[in-house]
Every structure is written in structure tokens, then in C-alpha cells.
C-alpha positions in Angstrom: -14.2 -4.8 -98.5 -15.8 -8.2 -99.4 -15.4 -10.2 -102.6 -19.0 -9.2 -103.5 -18.2 -5.4 -103.4 -14.9 -6.0 -105.3 -16.7 -8.2 -107.9 -19.2 -5.3 -108.5 -16.7 -2.5 -108.5 -14.6 -4.4 -111.1 -17.7 -5.0 -113.1 -18.5 -1.3 -113.1 -14.9 -0.4 -113.8 -14.8 -2.7 -117.0 -18.1 -1.6 -118.3 -17.0 2.1 -118.0 -13.8 1.2 -119.7 -15.6 -0.3 -122.4 -17.9 2.7 -123.0 -15.0 5.1 -122.8 -13.2 3.2 -125.4 -16.0 3.3 -127.7 -16.4 7.0 -127.1 -12.7 7.8 -127.5 -12.6 5.8 -130.6 -15.3 7.8 -132.1 -13.7 11.0 -131.2 -10.3 10.3 -132.9 -10.3 11.1 -136.5 -8.9 8.3 -138.7 -7.1 9.4 -141.8 -4.9 8.1 -144.5 -1.4 10.1 -144.8 0.3 11.0 -148.0 2.3 7.7 -148.0 -1.1 5.7 -147.9 -0.8 4.7 -144.1 -3.9 4.4 -142.1 -3.9 6.2 -138.8 -6.6 5.2 -136.2 -6.8 4.2 -132.6 -7.3 0.6 -133.6 -6.0 -0.8 -130.1 -9.2 0.7 -128.5 -11.5 -1.8 -130.4 -10.1 -5.0 -128.8 -9.8 -3.3 -125.6 -13.5 -2.2 -125.6 -14.7 -5.6 -126.4 -12.5 -7.3 -123.8 -13.6 -4.9 -121.2 -17.3 -5.3 -122.2 -16.9 -9.0 -121.9 -15.2 -9.0 -118.7 -17.6 -6.6 -117.4 -20.6 -8.6 -118.2 -19.1 -11.8 -116.9 -18.2 -10.0 -113.4 -21.7 -8.5 -113.4 -23.4 -11.9 -113.9 -21.2 -13.4 -111.3 -22.1 -10.6 -108.7 -25.8 -10.9 -109.5 -25.5 -14.7 -109.1 -23.8 -14.5 -105.9 -26.4 -11.9 -104.6 -29.3 -14.1 -105.6 -27.7 -17.3 -104.1 -27.1 -15.4 -100.8 -30.6 -14.1 -100.9 -32.1 -17.7 -101.6 -30.1 -19.0 -98.5 -31.4 -16.4 -96.1 -35.1 -17.2 -97.1 -34.7 -21.1 -97.0 
């Protein structure tokens, strides 16, 4: 497996993780219990944003490498 395929796979993995984090966060019900404590899956918010940023950076790197290789083949 080449580095280009690995980068693409990781980009898709992180973007999927970001989407799933958002969906799961919306599915879980947030509520305040009798003692006034908020219960929500807060960890999914930063996990989703981090995954989204990593996925986009890796996707840009993958596309940039593909464009550079394509340019080298033509020129």
C-alpha cells in the first residue's frame, strides 16, 4: 500500500469519524438530572471537530500529491 493510498484512506476515515460523531451527538438525549447535573456526550464535539480538520488536511495533502504527480507525468 503506497503512501498516497494510506493518506486517502486516513482522510476518509477521519471524515467518516467526524460525521458519525455529529450524528451520535444528535441521537443522544441531553438532560439535567434532579441534582442539576447536565448529562450530554460532550466529548463528541471536540472529537468531531478534530476529526474534521484532520480529514480535510489529509484530503488536501492527497489531492495536492495527486496533482503534483499528474503534472510531473505531463511535463
